[in-house]
C-alpha positions in Angstrom: 0.0 -0.1 0.2 1.3 3.1 -1.0 1.1 5.8 1.8 2.2 3.6 4.5 5.1 3.3 6.8 4.6 -0.3 7.3 4.8 -3.2 5.2 3.5 -6.8 5.6 5.4 -9.7 4.9 4.0 -12.7 3.8 5.9 -15.0 6.5 4.0 -13.1 9.0 0.4 -13.4 10.6 -1.5 -10.8 9.0 -2.5 -8.5 11.8 -6.4 -7.6 12.7 -8.0 -4.8 12.7 -8.7 -3.7 15.7 -4.3 -4.3 16.3 -3.8 -1.9 13.0 -6.3 0.6 15.1 -3.5 1.2 17.6 -1.0 1.0 15.5 -2.0 4.0 14.4 -3.0 5.9 16.8 1.1 5.5 18.0 2.5 6.5 15.0 0.4 9.9 15.2 1.2 10.7 18.9 5.2 10.0 18.1 4.3 12.1 15.6 3.2 14.8 17.6 6.2 14.8 19.4 8.5 14.1 17.0 7.1 17.9 15.6 6.8 19.2 18.6 10.7 18.0 20.0 11.3 19.6 16.4 9.7 23.2 17.4 11.0 23.7 20.6 14.2 22.9 19.2 14.3 25.2 16.6 12.9 28.6 19.6 15.8 27.0 21.6 18.4 27.6 19.0 17.2 31.6 18.3 16.5 32.6 21.8 20.6 31.2 22.2 21.0 32.7 18.9 19.3 36.5 20.3 21.0 36.0 23.6 24.8 35.7 21.9 25.2 39.6 22.5 23.8 39.1 26.4 25.7 37.0 27.0 28.9 38.1 26.2 28.4 41.6 28.1 27.2 40.3 30.9 30.4 37.9 31.0 32.5 40.4 31.5 30.7 42.4 33.8 30.3 38.5 35.8 34.4 38.3 35.7 35.2 41.4 37.8 32.3 40.7 40.1 33.8 37.1 40.3 37.6 38.5 41.1 36.2 41.0 44.0 34.4 37.4 45.2 37.5 35.4 45.6 39.9 38.4 47.1 37.2 39.1 49.8 36.8 35.3 50.7 40.4 35.1 50.6 40.5 37.7 53.3 38.0 36.0 54.7 40.1 33.3 55.0 42.9 35.2 56.4 40.7 36.6 59.3 40.1 33.9 60.2 43.2 32.3 60.8 44.5 35.8 62.1 42.1 35.3 65.2 42.1 31.6 65.6 46.4 32.1 66.5 45.4 35.5 68.1 43.5 32.7 70.4 46.2 30.5 70.7 48.6 33.5 71.4 46.1 35.0 74.3 47.9 32.9 76.6 51.6 33.3 75.8 51.2 37.3 76.1 49.1 38.1 79.0 51.7 36.9 81.4 54.3 38.6 79.4 52.9 41.9 79.2 51.8 41.9 82.8 55.6 41.1 84.3 56.8 43.8 81.9 53.9 46.2 83.6 55.0 45.0 86.7 58.9 45.9 86.1 58.5 49.2 85.4 56.0 50.0 88.1 58.3 48.9 90.6 60.9 51.2 88.7 59.5 53.8 89.1 58.4 53.2 92.8 62.3 53.1 93.2 63.2 56.7 92.2 59.9 58.1 93.7 61.7 57.1 96.6 65.1 57.3 96.0 64.3 60.4 94.7 65.2 63.9 97.0 62.4 66.0 97.6 60.9 68.7 96.7 61.8 71.7 99.3 58.7 74.1 98.3 60.5 76.9 100.5 62.8 77.3 97.5 60.4 76.8 94.8 59.1 80.6 93.7 56.3 81.3 91.7 56.8 83.8 88.9 54.8 87.4 87.5 54.9 88.1 84.2 53.5 90.7 82.6 51.8 90.3 79.6 50.1 93.7 78.9 51.2 94.7 75.6 54.4 93.4 73.1 56.8 96.3 74.6 56.9 94.2 77.7 58.5 91.3 75.5 61.4 90.2 73.7 60.7 87.6 70.1 64.1 85.4 71.1 64.8 82.9 68.4 67.4 80.7 68.4 69.8 80.3 65.8 71.3 77.4 66.2 69.1 75.1 64.4 66.1 75.7 66.9 63.2 77.0 64.9 61.4 78.0 68.6 60.4 81.3 69.4 60.3 83.0 72.9 57.8 85.7 73.6 60.6 86.0 77.0 59.3 89.3 79.3 61.9 92.0 79.5 60.6 92.6 82.8 62.1 88.8 84.3 59.8 87.6 87.9 58.4 89.3 90.7 60.6 87.2 93.3 62.5 91.2 93.4 65.4 90.7 96.5 65.6 87.1 97.0 67.2 86.2 93.9 69.9 88.1 94.3 70.6 86.3 97.9 69.1 84.5 100.7 68.1 85.1 104.3 69.3 82.2 105.5 73.2 82.7 104.7 73.5 85.8 107.6 73.7 82.4 110.1 76.2 81.2 108.6 80.1 82.0 108.7 83.8 80.6 107.8 85.6 79.4 110.2 89.3 77.6 110.1 90.4 78.0 113.3 92.7 75.8 115.5 91.3 72.8 117.8 94.0 72.3 120.8 94.8 69.5 119.7 96.3 71.0 116.7 100.5 71.3 117.0 102.0 74.1 115.7 105.3 74.1 113.3 107.7 74.0 116.5 106.3 70.9 117.5 106.2 69.1 113.9 108.8 70.5 111.1 111.5 68.1 110.9 114.3 71.1 110.0 116.3 68.8 107.4 113.2 67.6 105.3 112.4 70.2 102.2 109.3 69.8 100.3 109.2 71.1 96.7 106.3 71.0 93.9 105.2 72.3 90.8 101.7 72.8 90.0 100.1 72.0 87.2 97.5 73.4 84.4 95.7 76.7 84.6 95.7 79.3 87.7 92.9 77.9 89.5 94.4 74.4 89.3 97.8 75.6 90.6 95.4 77.2 93.5 94.7 73.7 94.9 97.5 71.9 94.3 99.4 75.4 96.3 96.6 74.8 99.0 97.0 70.9 99.3 101.1 71.6 99.3 101.1 72.9 102.5 98.7 70.3 104.1 101.1 67.5 102.3 104.5 69.4 104.0 102.1 69.6 107.5 101.6 65.5 107.2 105.6 65.6 105.9 106.2 67.4 109.2 108.9 68.9 106.6 109.6 72.5 104.4 107.4 73.6 102.9 109.8 75.5 99.9 107.2 78.5 97.9 105.8 76.5 94.7 107.1 76.0 91.7 103.8 77.3 88.6 103.3 75.7 85.7 105.6 77.2 82.6 104.8 74.5 79.9 101.0 73.8 80.1 98.9 75.3 76.8 98.7 78.3 78.0 102.7 79.0 78.1 102.6 81.8 81.3 105.6 82.6 82.4 105.1 83.9 86.0 106.0 82.7 88.5 104.6 82.6 92.5 105.8 86.6 93.4 104.2 87.6 90.3 100.8 86.4 90.9 100.3 86.0 94.3 101.9 88.2 97.5 104.7 86.3 98.8 105.3 87.6 101.5 101.6 88.0 102.8 101.5 83.6 101.8 104.7 82.6 104.5 103.9 85.1 107.0 100.0 84.1 107.6 100.9 80.7 107.9 104.4 81.4 110.3 102.7 78.9 113.3 101.6 76.2 110.7 103.8 75.5 107.8 107.1 76.4 108.0 108.5 78.2 104.4 110.9 79.3 102.2 111.4 80.8 99.0 114.5 78.7 98.5 116.4 75.5 99.2 119.4 76.4 101.8 122.6 75.0 101.8 123.0 72.0 104.0 126.2 71.0 105.0 127.9 73.6 103.3 126.9 72.5 99.2 123.2 72.7 97.5 121.7 69.5 96.4 119.7 68.4 93.7 116.4 67.6 94.7 114.7 64.0 94.4 111.5 64.0 91.6 108.6 61.9 91.8 104.8 62.0 91.4 102.3 61.2 94.2 98.8 59.4 93.0 95.9 61.7 93.1 93.4 61.7 96.0 96.7 60.4 98.4 95.8 60.7 101.8 97.6 60.7 105.1 98.7 57.5 105.2 99.3 57.2 100.9 101.6 60.0 102.1 103.4 58.1 104.9 104.2 55.1 102.7 105.2 56.8 99.9 106.9 60.1 100.6 108.2 59.8 103.3 110.7 57.4 103.8 112.1 59.0 100.3 112.0 62.3 102.2 114.4 61.0 105.5 116.6 59.5 102.4 117.0 62.4 100.0 116.1 65.0 102.6 114.9 66.8 99.3 111.9 66.0 97.4 109.9 67.3 94.5 106.4 65.9 94.0 105.8 67.0 90.1 102.5 67.7 88.3 100.6 68.3 91.5 97.5 69.1 91.7 94.4 66.7 93.3 96.8 65.0 94.7 95.5 65.5 98.4 92.6 63.5 99.6 89.3 64.8 99.7 88.9 63.3 103.4 91.3 64.5 106.2 90.8 65.5 109.7 89.1 68.3 111.2 92.2 70.3 111.9 93.9 69.4 108.6 90.8 70.6 106.2 90.8 73.4 108.5 94.8 74.7 107.3 93.5 74.1 104.1 90.7 76.4 104.3 93.4 79.3 106.0 96.4 78.2 103.2 93.2 78.9 100.6 90.8 81.7 101.6 93.3 83.6 103.9 97.0 83.3 103.3 97.2 82.9 99.6 96.0 86.6 98.0 96.9 88.4 94.8 99.7 90.7 94.2 99.0 93.9 95.1 99.4 95.4 91.4 96.8 93.1 90.3 94.5 93.5 93.6 94.3 97.1 92.4 93.1 96.5 89.0 90.7 94.4 90.3 89.5 97.0 92.4 88.8 99.4 89.8 86.9 97.2 87.6 84.5 96.7 90.7 84.2 100.2 91.1 83.1 100.6 87.4 80.8 97.1 87.2 79.1 98.9 90.7 79.5 102.5 89.4 76.8 101.0 85.7 74.7 98.9 88.6 73.8 98.4 92.5 74.1 94.8 91.6 76.0 92.9 89.0 76.2 89.1 87.6 79.1 87.9 87.1 79.2 84.7 84.7 82.8 82.4 83.9 82.1 81.8 80.7 84.3 78.3 79.3 83.8 78.2 75.8 87.2 78.7 73.8 88.1 76.2 71.7 90.2 74.1 73.4 88.0 73.7 75.5 85.2 72.3 73.8 87.8 70.2 72.0 88.7 68.7 75.2 84.8 67.8 76.4 84.0 65.7 72.8 80.9 67.7 73.0 79.0 68.8 69.8 77.6 72.0 70.0 75.6 72.4 66.7 78.5 74.0 64.2 77.8 71.6 61.8 80.8 69.6 59.9 83.2 73.1 59.8 82.8 72.8 63.8 83.6 68.6 64.3 86.5 69.2 61.3 87.8 72.6 63.5 87.5 71.1 67.3 88.8 67.0 65.5 91.9 68.8 64.8 92.5 71.2 68.1 92.1 67.6 69.6 94.8 65.7 68.0 97.7 68.0 70.2 96.2 65.4 73.2 97.8 61.9 72.5 95.9 60.1 74.9 92.6 62.0 74.3 89.5 59.4 74.7 87.0 59.2 71.9 83.9 60.1 72.6 80.8 60.3 71.8 78.4 63.9 71.7 75.2 62.8 72.9 76.2 60.5 76.0 78.4 63.2 77.0 75.4 65.9 76.9 73.8 63.5 78.7 75.3 62.7 81.4 75.9 66.7 81.7 79.7 66.6 81.0 78.6 69.6 78.9 78.7 73.4 78.9 75.8 75.4 78.2 76.4 77.9 74.9 75.7 81.1 75.7 72.4 80.9 74.4 71.6 78.6 76.6 72.9 80.3 79.5 70.6 83.6 78.8 67.9 81.3 78.8 68.6 80.1 82.0 69.1 83.4 84.1 66.0 84.7 82.0 64.3 81.8 83.8 65.4 82.3 87.0 64.0 85.4 87.3 66.6 88.1 85.8 65.8 90.9 83.5 66.8 92.9 80.9 68.4 95.0 82.7 70.3 93.1 84.9 74.6 93.9 84.2 76.3 91.1 83.4 80.4 90.9 84.0 81.5 87.8 81.7 85.0 86.3 82.9 86.5 84.3 79.7 88.6 84.0 77.1 88.2 84.3 72.8 85.0 81.9 72.5 84.7 79.2 70.1 82.5 81.1 67.1 83.1 84.7 68.0 80.1 87.4 68.7 77.5 84.8 66.3 78.2 82.7 69.1 77.6 85.5 71.9 74.8 87.0 69.5 71.4 85.4 71.8 72.9 85.9 74.5 74.0 90.0 74.3 70.2 89.8 72.7 69.1 88.2 76.2 70.9 90.7 78.4 71.8 94.0 76.7 73.9 95.0 79.2 77.3 93.0 79.1 80.3 93.7 79.9 84.1 92.2 80.1 87.6 93.6 81.5 88.4 94.6 78.1 85.1 97.0 77.7 85.6 98.7 81.3 89.2 99.3 81.1 91.7 100.7 78.9 94.3 98.7 76.8 96.9 100.9 78.8 95.7 99.5 81.9 95.6 95.9 80.9 98.7 96.2 79.7 101.4 95.0 81.9 98.7 92.3 82.5 97.8 91.3 78.6 100.7 89.3 77.9 100.1 86.2 81.0 97.0 85.0 80.6 97.3 84.1 84.7 97.1 87.6 85.8 93.8 88.3 83.5 92.6 85.3 84.9 93.1 86.7 88.4 91.8 89.9 87.6 88.5 87.6 86.5 88.6 85.8 89.7 88.3 88.7 91.4 85.4 90.9 90.2 83.6 87.6 90.2 84.4 86.7 94.1 82.6 90.5 94.4 79.1 90.2 92.5 76.2 89.6 93.7 75.7 86.7 91.6 78.0 84.4 90.3 77.1 82.1 87.4 79.1 79.5 85.7 78.6 77.4 82.7 81.3 74.1 83.1 82.0 73.7 86.8 85.6 73.5 86.4 88.8 74.8 88.3 87.6 78.4 88.7 84.1 78.0 88.7 84.5 75.2 91.9 87.4 77.7 93.7 85.0 80.4 93.5 81.5 78.2 94.8 83.8 77.4 98.0 84.8 80.9 98.2 81.6 81.9 98.8 80.0 79.1 100.8 83.2 79.9 103.0 82.4 84.0 103.2 78.5 83.8 104.0 76.8 81.4 101.1 76.6 84.3 98.4 74.6 83.4 95.1 76.3 80.7 92.7 74.4 79.2 90.0 75.5 76.5 88.8 73.4 74.9 86.3 72.0 71.5 86.4 73.2 70.0 83.0 72.0 66.3 83.7 68.7 68.4 83.4 67.9 70.9 81.9 69.8 69.7 78.9 66.2 67.5 77.7 65.0 70.5 78.5 66.4 72.9 76.8 66.0 70.4 73.0 61.8 70.5 73.8 61.7 73.9 75.1 60.3 74.1 71.0 57.1 72.3 72.7 56.0 74.6 75.5 55.0 78.1 76.3 58.0 80.3 78.0 55.9 80.5 81.4 55.8 76.5 81.4 59.9 76.1 80.3 61.0 78.7 83.0 58.8 76.6 85.9 60.8 74.0 84.7 63.7 75.2 84.5 63.2 76.8 88.5 62.5 73.7 89.6 65.3 71.7 88.3 67.7 74.6 89.6 67.0 72.9 93.1 70.3 72.4 94.9 72.0 73.8 92.5 72.2 77.7 93.6 74.9 77.9 96.3 72.4 78.2 99.6 72.8 76.6 102.6 72.9 73.4 103.5 73.4 71.8 99.5 76.0 69.6 100.1 76.7 67.3 102.6 79.9 66.8 103.7 82.2 64.2 102.1 80.4 64.2 99.0 82.3 66.8 96.1 85.5 68.4 96.0 86.2 69.9 99.5 87.6 73.3 97.5 83.9 73.5 96.2 82.3 72.3 99.2 84.3 73.4 102.9 81.5 72.2 104.6 84.4 72.0 107.9 85.2 75.5 107.6 81.7 76.8 108.1 80.0 77.5 111.3 76.4 78.7 112.0 74.6 80.7 114.1 72.3 78.8 116.4 71.1 82.9 117.7 70.9 84.2 114.0 69.1 81.8 112.1 66.4 81.5 114.7 66.2 85.3 114.4 66.0 85.5 110.9 63.2 82.8 111.2 61.3 84.9 113.1 61.6 87.7 110.7 60.8 86.2 108.1 57.7 85.5 109.9 56.9 88.8 109.9 57.9 90.1 106.8 55.4 87.4 105.6 52.7 89.6 107.6 54.2 93.0 106.3 55.0 95.2 103.2 58.6 93.9 102.5 61.3 95.9 102.8 63.1 98.1 100.3 67.0 97.3 99.3 67.9 99.8 101.4 67.6 98.3 104.4 68.6 94.7 103.3 71.9 96.1 102.9 72.2 98.0 106.1 70.7 94.9 107.5 73.7 92.5 106.0 76.4 95.0 106.8 75.2 94.4 110.6 75.6 90.6 110.1 78.7 90.9 108.3 80.4 93.5 111.1 79.0 90.5 113.8 80.5 88.0 112.4 84.0 90.0 111.9 83.9 90.3 115.6 82.6 86.5 116.5 86.3 85.6 113.8 88.3 88.3 115.7 87.8 86.4 119.0 88.7 83.0 117.3 91.5 83.6 115.4 93.0 86.3 118.5 95.3 83.3 119.8 96.7 82.6 116.3 96.8 86.5 115.4 99.4 87.3 118.1 101.6 84.5 117.9 103.0 85.0 113.9 102.6 88.5 114.2 105.7 88.5 117.0 107.2 85.7 114.8 106.5 88.2 111.8 108.7 90.7 114.0 111.2 88.9 114.4 111.7 87.5 110.7 110.2 90.6 108.9 109.3 93.7 110.5 109.9 94.8 106.9 105.8 93.5 106.4 104.4 94.0 110.2 102.2 97.1 109.1 100.3 94.8 106.4 99.7 91.5 109.2 96.0 91.1 109.0 95.6 92.5 112.5 91.1 92.4 113.6 90.2 94.5 116.5 87.8 96.6 116.9 87.9 98.7 114.7 87.7 96.3 111.8 83.7 95.9 112.8 83.5 98.8 110.4 84.1 96.6 107.5 82.7 93.2 106.1 83.8 90.0 106.3 86.1 89.5 103.0 87.3 92.3 103.8 88.1 92.6 107.1 90.1 89.5 106.9 91.5 90.2 103.0 91.4 93.1 100.8 90.7 91.3 97.5 92.1 87.5 96.9 
């Protein structure tokens, strides 16, 4: 049959009519399914063709979002890992942190326990006037610190408190001998002669001369007038008699130590001295073991490089002999004293009170210190070249030296310290110094803060200074006299002159002597750009407590004896009680003016002189008789103190000038 898809074979049975109907029905439905599938496939193909373009753009956008999803997933994984690790480490870190914190708290507790308590009696509060710009100075540093300060011109409001200490009236120098002290006749062996050669500058040599007197007393020997150092850096060819009054020196100590100008002939012949060197800080037992056997054998011994060769810790009689030699027997020659008096008089004509500043800022001193002062490569090269003069000088770390307070303050830092302490712009300053490294550029900040700036070269003529100008020791002696007479003495470095003057000013009534607390001020100067002037000034005053030359700042036995001669300073308890009662009454009334304070100070000094007169009466009468027999030409110059002496000040009665 045509048109059918089913073929009948003769070998098969012929299907019935019912079977043929079912088969046709199945073919009908299977055809419809095939057509439906074909149509569906065509629709799918068309839809895919239409969406190809959209799928292309959608895939491009999905790439960026998928990358972000990957990054976020990675970060999430890392966060979970870190969180897990933190949880595991937390148990290990907490004990460690607790231990470190406990150590820090324990350290601060120890520091607070060991640090001295703040003496609020000396912590003063200043009042500054800021009414107008004319009352302030716009100060800018010139050594690298770009900070500026508005510094009050008038200083603080303490008045006389910054010029004098009320407690100083209760103290006076006392160097008299005890009852057990042996005089020269009982001590001296006429066959022993002690010679010394001093070392260093004038004030370093002064320590050697003072200690030599005590060493001669310890060794029961006759002291030969000391020879000064002529070979040091300064190359000063002056002899002892060119600087010090040699006759006064011999006569004042006549009952303590026998002193001669030259070694006499022994058994008709001159003896060449045996030279040796004593260790530093040598005590009496050291002298007995090292020097005495040689002195007994050689008869004449010369101790070389004699500076700081005697211990600071001696018995009271030996310490007081030191004080008699230093503060009474050693005085400068008449020409030096007269020129010094002229300089003092001219400073007093300019101002009733003045500050003396010993400014050690010479190139050799800076090179020796090993410090750096902000001058760049030029400064480093120049100072390094100077250091080559000392073959044994160790290389030092400039930052470490400054942290330890071993570097001198710059002129700018000294000026800021003084202004912070309350000294106003109108204060007159006498500056004792050599050739300042950097010249006017270095001095300009100090002159800006204190325009009334003086030195011996500005208040004396060249003709007046000509006899001294060629000798560094004699020029240093002039500065010593003026600094000693100043109302306030300040130093930028605790050198030999500063120590000698500090001790002398303590001995003669605790005149104000300011030594910078360089270790504390170092950090303050570095950070001053981050604070106001009021905060800076307050912190300076706090750091300087204990460094202002007031009584009870140092304990006996601490520091150099020449700086702290505590054994030779006595306290008048009656005067101390009287000053306390007067201070309480003054707190309830208006303060007296300056003239009243000056008159009271003069009366107290007169009382001290009368007291010193009685204490030293035996000593004066004994060596006066000795001098009348041995040196009649000097009798009129002897320090006889009688009732008329009560009209002069304490220092003037003991000596006109050092």
